[in-house]
Backbone bond lengths (Angstrom), bond angles and torsions (degrees), N, CA, C in turn:
res aa  C-N    CA-C-N  psi(-1)  N-CA   C-N-CA  omega(-1)  CA-C   N-CA-C  phi
1 X - - - 1.453 - - 1.521 109.25 -
2 X 1.340 115.51 133.00 1.456 119.27 177.92 1.523 109.87 -66.92
3 X 1.342 115.68 151.62 1.456 120.46 179.93 1.517 109.72 -116.94
4 X 1.333 113.93 162.93 1.443 119.84 177.75 1.513 113.85 65.90
5 X 1.334 116.38 34.23 1.464 120.68 178.71 1.525 109.33 -96.18
6 X 1.321 115.47 140.47 1.453 122.95 179.49 1.534 107.94 -113.12
7 X 1.333 116.42 106.56 1.451 122.57 -177.29 1.546 108.13 -113.12
8 X 1.321 116.35 123.81 1.463 119.48 176.90 1.513 111.00 -106.19
9 X 1.330 114.55 149.44 1.463 122.34 175.93 1.523 107.64 -115.23
10 X 1.329 115.91 127.89 1.453 121.11 179.77 1.519 108.85 -127.60
11 X 1.326 114.91 166.64 1.461 119.28 176.72 1.506 111.83 156.83
12 X 1.331 116.03 161.99 1.468 121.68 176.87 1.515 111.20 -65.87
13 X 1.335 116.28 174.98 1.444 121.43 177.80 1.544 109.35 -61.17
14 X 1.333 116.11 139.55 1.454 120.49 176.01 1.509 114.91 78.05
15 X 1.329 117.08 13.54 1.469 120.07 -178.39 1.530 112.72 -80.77
16 X 1.329 117.16 -11.49 1.452 120.59 175.13 1.518 115.23 91.05
17 X 1.323 117.69 21.10 1.455 121.15 -176.71 1.528 112.32 -57.04
18 X 1.311 116.77 -51.39 1.475 120.44 -175.44 1.516 111.52 -60.32
19 X 1.316 116.44 -44.76 1.460 121.21 178.96 1.524 111.08 -61.24
20 X 1.331 115.66 -46.79 1.460 119.08 -174.05 1.530 112.82 -74.89
21 X 1.321 117.47 -30.33 1.466 119.17 174.07 1.522 110.29 -63.82
22 X 1.327 117.16 -43.43 1.452 121.08 179.33 1.533 111.27 -61.43
23 X 1.321 116.48 -44.56 1.462 120.34 178.91 1.521 111.55 -64.64
24 X 1.336 115.76 -42.11 1.467 120.29 -179.99 1.521 110.92 -65.29
25 X 1.334 117.45 -40.91 1.449 120.66 179.68 1.531 111.18 -60.16
26 X 1.330 116.41 -41.49 1.474 120.03 177.72 1.524 110.67 -62.83
27 X 1.313 115.56 -42.02 1.477 120.87 179.00 1.525 110.97 -62.87
28 X 1.314 117.81 -46.17 1.454 121.30 -178.43 1.525 111.86 -67.65
29 X 1.317 117.34 -38.31 1.465 120.07 177.95 1.526 111.23 -65.94
30 X 1.344 116.19 -32.30 1.469 119.65 177.35 1.508 111.33 -65.91
31 X 1.345 116.86 -20.87 1.465 121.61 178.32 1.510 111.90 -94.55
32 X 1.320 116.99 5.61 1.456 121.46 176.31 1.507 115.22 96.16
33 X 1.332 116.85 10.29 1.456 118.87 -177.99 1.522 112.91 -81.81
34 X 1.333 115.65 147.30 1.458 120.90 171.45 1.513 106.63 -94.93
35 X 1.333 115.28 111.35 1.460 121.42 -167.35 1.526 109.78 -121.79
36 X 1.323 115.85 135.66 1.464 122.84 171.35 1.517 108.68 -115.51
37 X 1.323 116.60 129.08 1.459 122.47 174.10 1.519 107.49 -105.50
38 X 1.336 116.01 127.87 1.456 120.59 -178.98 1.536 108.13 -144.63
39 X 1.329 116.63 179.05 1.463 118.62 -175.31 1.534 110.27 -155.45
40 X 1.337 113.29 161.90 1.464 121.56 170.53 1.542 108.05 -130.50
41 X 1.334 115.98 136.80 1.468 127.63 -8.26 1.525 110.94 -75.66
42 X 1.338 114.94 160.00 1.462 120.25 171.74 1.493 117.10 103.31
43 X 1.337 119.09 20.34 1.455 120.43 -178.53 1.519 114.59 -84.82
44 X 1.328 117.77 11.18 1.471 123.05 175.79 1.506 109.07 -139.97
45 X 1.337 116.52 164.68 1.469 119.24 176.56 1.514 111.64 -62.53
46 X 1.317 116.63 -40.15 1.449 121.10 -179.57 1.510 111.60 -63.62
47 X 1.332 116.79 -32.74 1.466 121.11 -173.60 1.519 113.92 -82.63
48 X 1.326 117.67 -7.60 1.459 119.04 -177.22 1.526 111.49 -59.17
49 X 1.314 116.90 -39.03 1.463 121.03 178.42 1.502 112.55 -67.60
50 X 1.340 116.09 -36.21 1.478 120.00 178.00 1.521 109.67 -64.85
51 X 1.335 117.07 -44.02 1.464 120.36 179.44 1.524 111.21 -60.07
52 X 1.333 116.94 -44.12 1.463 120.46 179.65 1.516 110.82 -60.50
53 X 1.315 117.00 -42.48 1.464 120.56 -180.00 1.514 111.26 -65.93
54 X 1.330 117.55 -43.72 1.458 120.67 -177.31 1.519 113.67 -69.35
55 X 1.310 117.66 -36.43 1.456 119.46 -173.85 1.529 114.20 -101.85
56 X 1.334 117.59 -30.87 1.459 120.13 -175.41 1.529 114.84 -110.91
57 X 1.297 117.22 -5.16 1.472 119.98 -179.74 1.507 110.48 -145.06
58 X 1.330 115.28 -148.61 1.450 119.72 172.70 1.520 114.84 61.88
59 X 1.354 117.69 38.43 1.459 119.71 -177.63 1.523 112.82 -62.23
60 X 1.326 117.65 -28.66 1.447 119.58 179.23 1.521 114.37 -94.45
61 X 1.325 116.67 11.04 1.454 122.68 -176.49 1.532 110.34 -66.02
62 X 1.327 116.60 128.64 1.458 119.78 177.45 1.523 110.02 -74.89
63 X 1.342 118.54 154.37 1.461 119.99 177.31 1.518 114.24 -55.00
64 X 1.333 117.08 -37.38 1.463 119.95 -179.26 1.537 111.06 -70.64
65 X 1.319 116.15 -41.11 1.482 119.49 176.98 1.529 109.70 -63.64
66 X 1.311 115.72 -40.47 1.465 120.16 177.11 1.520 111.02 -58.01
67 X 1.340 115.37 -46.99 1.462 120.29 179.04 1.514 112.10 -56.58
68 X 1.335 117.07 -47.15 1.469 119.75 -177.10 1.529 112.13 -68.50
69 X 1.327 117.74 -28.73 1.465 119.43 175.10 1.534 109.99 -67.19
70 X 1.312 117.05 -41.94 1.474 119.70 177.11 1.538 110.94 -62.71
71 X 1.326 116.89 -40.32 1.474 119.86 -178.98 1.523 111.38 -69.05
72 X 1.354 116.53 -36.73 1.480 119.48 176.61 1.521 109.82 -64.18
73 X 1.315 116.27 -43.51 1.455 120.36 177.14 1.530 110.20 -58.74
74 X 1.333 116.69 -42.83 1.466 120.48 -177.23 1.531 111.81 -66.08
75 X 1.328 115.96 -42.51 1.459 118.69 -179.09 1.527 111.38 -57.80
76 X 1.328 116.06 -43.94 1.476 120.02 178.68 1.521 111.10 -68.93
77 X 1.308 116.59 -39.24 1.463 122.02 -179.47 1.532 110.92 -61.00
78 X 1.316 116.41 -47.34 1.469 120.38 179.14 1.517 110.34 -62.47
79 X 1.310 116.55 -46.30 1.472 121.62 -177.11 1.524 112.20 -65.88
80 X 1.322 116.58 -46.06 1.478 121.21 -170.92 1.523 113.96 -88.32
81 X 1.332 117.17 -32.01 1.447 120.24 -170.35 1.529 114.46 -119.37
82 X 1.323 116.81 -54.82 1.468 119.65 -170.58 1.522 113.46 -68.76
83 X 1.320 117.28 -54.35 1.467 118.90 -177.65 1.527 112.91 -61.66
84 X 1.344 119.69 -46.93 1.461 119.29 178.56 1.545 111.96 -57.63
85 X 1.331 117.27 -40.64 1.460 119.63 -178.96 1.521 111.09 -67.02
86 X 1.319 117.12 -44.31 1.461 121.00 -178.38 1.530 110.63 -65.55
87 X 1.329 116.38 -36.70 1.462 119.09 178.86 1.508 112.56 -66.64
88 X 1.326 116.80 -24.15 1.472 121.50 176.82 1.536 111.48 -86.25
89 X 1.317 117.07 0.61 1.461 120.32 179.79 1.512 114.32 83.17
90 X 1.332 117.77 21.01 1.457 121.85 -179.50 1.513 110.83 -80.31
91 X 1.318 116.18 145.93 1.452 121.89 171.35 1.538 106.80 -86.66
92 X 1.317 116.42 115.57 1.465 121.40 -174.52 1.532 110.22 -102.69
93 X 1.342 115.61 125.89 1.462 121.65 174.12 1.525 106.79 -110.44
94 X 1.325 116.39 115.71 1.456 120.94 -172.84 1.545 110.48 -116.44
95 X 1.327 114.99 124.47 1.457 123.20 178.24 1.525 108.60 -83.47
96 X 1.329 116.87 96.53 1.460 128.02 -177.80 1.544 111.31 79.75
97 X 1.343 112.25 145.49 1.462 120.03 178.40 1.536 107.14 -158.14
98 X 1.303 118.05 -144.86 1.475 120.58 -172.39 1.524 113.62 -62.72
99 X 1.322 118.34 -31.08 1.471 119.01 -179.57 1.521 111.18 -64.37
100 X 1.329 117.47 -33.20 1.459 119.87 176.65 1.518 111.18 -64.10
101 X 1.314 116.93 -37.99 1.461 119.96 178.79 1.528 110.16 -63.77
102 X 1.319 117.22 -42.48 1.446 120.24 176.71 1.540 111.03 -64.06
103 X 1.330 116.81 -44.35 1.460 119.93 -177.45 1.532 112.16 -67.38
104 X 1.337 117.01 -45.48 1.467 119.25 -174.99 1.509 112.73 -83.25
105 X 1.327 117.43 -50.06 1.469 118.82 -176.74 1.535 112.02 -83.98
106 X 1.322 117.52 -29.52 1.464 121.04 178.76 1.511 111.93 -83.72
107 X 1.325 117.50 -70.02 1.451 120.79 -178.66 1.531 112.07 -70.08
108 X 1.340 116.85 -40.61 1.455 118.99 -177.35 1.508 113.88 -74.60
109 X 1.348 117.26 -53.48 1.470 121.25 -176.62 1.532 112.60 -84.77
110 X 1.346 116.85 -18.14 1.454 119.89 178.32 1.522 114.08 85.71
111 X 1.334 118.61 16.18 1.443 120.87 176.37 1.529 110.15 -74.42
112 X 1.332 115.67 157.83 1.457 121.65 -176.37 1.524 111.33 -61.27
113 X 1.330 116.43 119.61 1.463 119.25 -173.13 1.528 112.28 -73.88
114 X 1.327 117.54 -29.42 1.469 119.32 174.85 1.519 110.62 -63.59
115 X 1.331 115.79 -42.52 1.471 120.20 178.25 1.524 110.61 -63.17
116 X 1.357 116.30 -40.62 1.453 120.12 178.40 1.519 110.87 -63.39
117 X 1.318 116.63 -42.64 1.475 119.28 177.21 1.523 112.04 -58.47
118 X 1.331 115.89 -40.75 1.464 120.28 178.41 1.525 110.91 -64.20
119 X 1.344 116.27 -47.51 1.466 120.07 -179.85 1.535 111.03 -64.84
120 X 1.322 116.88 -39.29 1.466 119.76 177.42 1.537 110.34 -58.88
121 X 1.323 115.62 -46.20 1.477 119.27 -178.15 1.516 111.49 -63.75
122 X 1.341 116.79 -38.91 1.468 120.66 179.72 1.532 109.85 -67.07
123 X 1.348 116.18 -50.80 1.455 120.15 -177.18 1.537 112.62 -63.05
124 X 1.357 115.82 -36.60 1.449 120.44 -178.27 1.527 112.61 -84.65
125 X 1.309 117.30 -5.12 1.461 119.70 -176.97 1.508 113.05 59.27
126 X 1.324 115.52 27.75 1.472 120.52 179.96 1.510 114.17 85.13
127 X 1.335 118.34 0.13 1.473 120.53 -178.35 1.522 109.68 -74.06
128 X 1.331 115.99 120.68 1.460 121.99 179.54 1.524 109.96 -118.79
129 X 1.333 117.04 151.97 1.471 119.83 177.76 1.522 110.71 -66.96
130 X 1.325 115.98 145.77 1.465 119.52 171.41 1.531 110.31 -72.97
131 X 1.340 115.03 -40.15 1.468 121.43 179.49 1.525 108.09 -144.79
132 X 1.352 114.90 154.13 1.459 120.61 177.87 1.514 109.54 -135.43
133 X 1.331 114.74 130.38 1.455 121.53 173.94 1.530 108.27 -101.88
134 X 1.327 115.49 120.15 1.459 121.33 178.32 1.516 108.19 -103.01
135 X 1.324 116.19 110.84 1.460 121.93 177.04 1.529 107.64 -88.51
136 X 1.310 115.66 114.23 1.478 120.52 -173.24 1.521 110.25 -103.46
137 X 1.334 114.80 140.47 1.464 121.58 178.11 1.527 107.88 -150.51
138 X 1.341 118.32 140.32 1.471 119.57 174.29 1.520 110.85 -56.48
139 X 1.327 115.62 146.45 1.461 120.77 -169.61 1.516 112.89 -60.29
140 X 1.324 117.97 -49.97 1.475 119.94 -176.17 1.526 110.47 -62.10
141 X 1.316 117.27 -43.48 1.455 119.52 179.82 1.516 111.02 -63.90
142 X 1.342 116.46 -43.67 1.448 120.28 -179.80 1.525 112.53 -60.62
143 X 1.318 116.48 -43.65 1.474 119.61 179.54 1.517 111.90 -65.50
144 X 1.334 116.69 -38.19 1.471 119.35 176.28 1.504 110.71 -62.80
145 X 1.312 116.71 -43.02 1.477 119.44 -179.05 1.507 111.82 -68.57
146 X 1.343 117.66 -37.42 1.456 119.96 177.53 1.511 112.09 -63.50
147 X 1.332 116.58 -42.11 1.465 120.08 179.31 1.524 111.19 -67.67
148 X 1.335 117.24 -39.55 1.466 120.90 -179.45 1.541 110.15 -63.36
149 X 1.330 116.67 -37.99 1.448 120.20 -177.70 1.510 112.01 -68.10
150 X 1.352 117.00 -40.09 1.478 119.97 -175.31 1.517 113.17 -105.85
151 X 1.332 117.15 -7.91 1.459 122.50 -177.47 1.516 114.18 66.89
152 X 1.347 115.58 14.95 1.461 120.91 174.31 1.519 107.28 -167.10
153 X 1.330 115.72 166.08 1.449 121.07 175.07 1.527 108.72 -102.09
154 X 1.350 116.55 135.67 1.464 119.36 174.96 1.542 109.34 -79.01
155 X 1.335 115.93 -178.14 1.480 119.84 -174.17 1.518 112.81 -58.74
156 X 1.318 117.31 -42.24 1.459 119.59 179.56 1.518 112.16 -69.87
157 X 1.322 116.68 -39.70 1.456 119.55 -179.40 1.530 112.03 -64.60
158 X 1.332 117.25 -22.81 1.456 121.31 179.39 1.519 113.43 -84.24
159 X 1.326 117.57 5.50 1.474 121.17 -174.19 1.522 113.65 -73.33
160 X 1.308 119.70 -11.98 1.461 122.04 176.21 1.508 113.93 105.19
161 X 1.351 115.23 157.41 1.449 120.64 -176.08 1.511 113.05 -62.87
162 X 1.330 117.87 -41.55 1.457 120.24 -177.60 1.521 111.22 -62.39
163 X 1.339 116.36 -41.39 1.465 120.82 176.60 1.525 110.62 -59.40
164 X 1.326 116.32 -48.10 1.456 119.84 -175.08 1.545 111.43 -71.78
165 X 1.326 117.04 -27.48 1.475 118.19 173.66 1.516 110.33 -67.95
166 X 1.324 117.40 -38.87 1.475 120.62 176.53 1.509 110.07 -63.39
167 X 1.320 116.70 -40.09 1.468 120.51 178.68 1.522 111.08 -61.83
168 X 1.337 115.63 -48.56 1.475 119.34 -179.43 1.539 110.26 -62.07
169 X 1.337 116.76 -45.40 1.466 119.81 178.35 1.506 110.69 -60.21
170 X 1.351 116.43 -36.93 1.465 119.99 178.90 1.510 112.10 -64.40
171 X 1.319 116.80 -44.25 1.458 120.04 176.99 1.514 111.46 -57.37
172 X 1.327 116.49 -45.70 1.458 120.41 -177.74 1.522 111.29 -66.65
173 X 1.333 117.65 -34.43 1.464 120.31 175.10 1.511 111.87 -66.35
174 X 1.324 116.54 -42.10 1.449 120.22 177.41 1.533 111.45 -62.01
175 X 1.338 116.16 -40.88 1.450 120.14 179.43 1.525 111.29 -65.17
176 X 1.324 117.04 -36.90 1.456 120.38 178.98 1.523 110.79 -69.49
177 X 1.327 116.08 -36.93 1.465 120.48 -179.86 1.519 111.71 -67.87
178 X 1.341 116.24 -39.31 1.482 120.58 -179.53 1.524 109.79 -117.66
179 X 1.338 115.83 62.59 1.456 119.53 -173.04 1.517 114.17 -70.94
180 X 1.314 118.92 -13.67 1.468 120.05 176.25 1.531 111.17 -79.77
181 X 1.326 116.76 -28.22 1.476 119.31 179.24 1.528 111.75 -88.19
182 X 1.314 117.08 -35.56 1.450 121.78 -174.73 1.523 112.18 -87.39
183 X 1.326 115.23 146.18 1.463 123.19 164.75 1.521 107.00 -125.69
184 X 1.311 117.95 114.18 1.460 121.65 -178.95 1.519 108.92 -89.27
185 X 1.327 115.40 126.35 1.478 121.91 -179.12 1.528 108.05 -123.66
186 X 1.326 117.75 106.54 1.471 120.25 175.85 1.507 110.59 -66.32
187 X 1.318 116.02 139.98 1.465 120.07 177.70 1.514 110.39 -61.98
188 X 1.327 116.70 127.73 1.457 122.52 -179.28 1.522 111.21 -90.63
189 X 1.325 115.55 179.49 1.462 120.70 -175.79 1.520 112.57 -66.71
190 X 1.335 116.69 -26.17 1.479 120.25 179.63 1.521 109.68 -131.86
191 X 1.337 115.47 157.21 1.453 121.03 176.18 1.528 109.44 -60.09
192 X 1.326 116.86 -40.39 1.457 120.89 -177.36 1.531 111.77 -61.83
193 X 1.342 116.07 -42.30 1.458 119.98 -179.19 1.531 111.30 -66.92
194 X 1.322 117.02 -39.34 1.471 120.31 176.95 1.512 110.04 -65.71
195 X 1.325 117.28 -42.73 1.452 120.66 -177.49 1.526 111.78 -63.49
196 X 1.316 117.41 -35.71 1.459 120.93 177.31 1.537 110.47 -59.57
197 X 1.328 116.26 -43.80 1.486 119.71 178.23 1.523 111.22 -64.60
198 X 1.333 116.07 -38.33 1.457 119.73 179.10 1.528 110.50 -65.38
199 X 1.309 117.55 -42.85 1.470 121.11 179.34 1.523 111.29 -65.09
200 X 1.318 117.19 -38.20 1.462 119.31 175.95 1.527 110.37 -62.40
201 X 1.333 116.00 -42.51 1.472 119.10 178.07 1.515 111.11 -62.96
202 X 1.338 116.76 -43.90 1.473 120.12 -179.13 1.520 110.96 -65.20
203 X 1.323 117.00 -40.07 1.474 119.36 177.93 1.509 110.90 -60.00
204 X 1.330 116.75 -38.22 1.472 119.31 178.35 1.506 111.73 -69.44
205 X 1.344 117.57 -35.46 1.470 120.57 175.80 1.512 111.13 -61.53
206 X 1.313 115.76 -42.37 1.459 120.79 -175.11 1.529 112.74 -71.42
207 X 1.304 116.42 -19.37 1.470 120.93 179.66 1.524 112.48 -87.05
208 X 1.346 117.54 -17.84 1.475 120.27 -175.06 1.518 110.69 -88.94
C-alpha cells in the first residue's frame, strides 16, 4: 500500500461522505494501512469553534466573512494535522477540502473563483489532494437524506434548492476540468453498492 497519500472526499449535502469515509477507513486498515480520517471545517481543536459557527450559527454571516473563516480553518488544519500526517507516511482521508470552498462559496455564493483559488493556495500552503472522490447525489434527495440523518438542516443546508443546485453543478464542473484527479461516484441504491465503487476507485489509486 502506498503511503503519504492525501485523498479528499467531496459532494453535495446528503451524499454520504462521512459514512463512506468511515467504512473505507476500516477497509484500508484491514489491509494494513495507517489511515487518518479528518474533515473541514473542524479538523483541529482550534477549528471546532469555527465549525460550530459556520454550520450551527452565523445567520448574519456575509459570504466573504464565511469564506475567510473556511480559509482560517484550512490554514490551521494543514499546519496542525495534514502535513504532519503526510510526512509520517499516513494515508489521509479528508471530508471536504478546497474544492468545497470553490463549489459552495464560488459557484454557490457567487464569489470570485479566481480570488478563491488564490486564497485556497495560500491557506493550504500549496498542498493539493493526490486524488478526489466526488460522491454525487441529486439535490432534493441529498437534502432529504441530510435532514433525516440529523433531524434538522444546518445553516448551509437551509440555503435553498437553487443554491444547492449551483453547488452540485460546480462540483461536476470541477471534476470535468480535473478529470485525472477526480473520480465521480453517483450515489447507488444502497450504501453497500456505493461503497463497493469507492473501494474499487481507492484500489486503483493505490496501484498508481
